[in-house]
C-alpha positions, 0 to 999 in steps of 0.5 A: 500500500502506498503512503498517499491516498486520493479519496474522492468525496462528493457528499453522497452516501457512497463517498461517505462510506469510502471516507469511513472505510479509509479512516478505519483502514489507515487511521491509526497508521501514521505514515499515510497522507490523505488527499481529498478530491472534490469536483466543483460544479461546472463553470456556467457557460457565460464564464467559459468564453466571451465573444471577443473583440476586434480591438486588441486593447478591448480584447485584453480587457475582456479577457482579464475580466473573464479570468477575474470572474472565473476566479471569483466563481471558483473561490465561491464554489470552493467556499460552498464545498467547505461544509462537506470538506469539514465533515469529511475531515471530522470523520477521518479524525474520528478514526485517528487520522491526524489533521495535518495528514489531510489535504484537499484538492479541487477539480474544476472540470468543464466536462464530467467525462474529465473526472476520471482523467482528473483523478488519475492526473491528480493522483500522479501529481501528488504521488498517490499510489491508491485512489479511493471512490465510493461505489455510487460516487459522482452519480451525474457521471454514471447517468451520462455514461451508464458506467461507474467511475470506479469501473473506469478507474480500474480500466484506465488506472494502470499503476494505481491501486483502486479501492471501490468501496461498496 
C-alpha cells in the first residue's frame, strides 16, 4: 500500500462510506497522507468564453475580466464545498487520522467525462499510489455514461491501486 491516498468525496452516501472505510483502514497508521478530491460544479457557460473583440486593447480587457470572474466563481464554489470538506475531515479524525495528514484538492472540470482523467492526473501529481471512490460516487457521471467511475478507474488506472468501496 502506498503512503498517499486520493479519496474522492462528493457528499453522497457512497463517498461517505469510502471516507469511513479509509479512516478505519489507515487511521491509526501514521505514515499515510490523505488527499481529498472534490469536483466543483461546472463553470456556467457565460464564464467559459466571451465573444471577443476586434480591438486588441478591448480584447485584453475582456479577457482579464473573464479570468477575474472565473476566479471569483471558483473561490465561491470552493467556499460552498467547505461544509462537506469539514465533515469529511471530522470523520477521518474520528478514526485517528491526524489533521495535518489531510489535504484537499479541487477539480474544476468543464466536462464530467474529465473526472476520471482528473483523478488519475491528480493522483500522479501528488504521488498517490491508491485512489479511493465510493461505489455510487459522482452519480451525474454514471447517468451520462451508464458506467461507474470506479469501473473506469480500474480500466484506465494502470499503476494505481483502486479501492471501490461498496
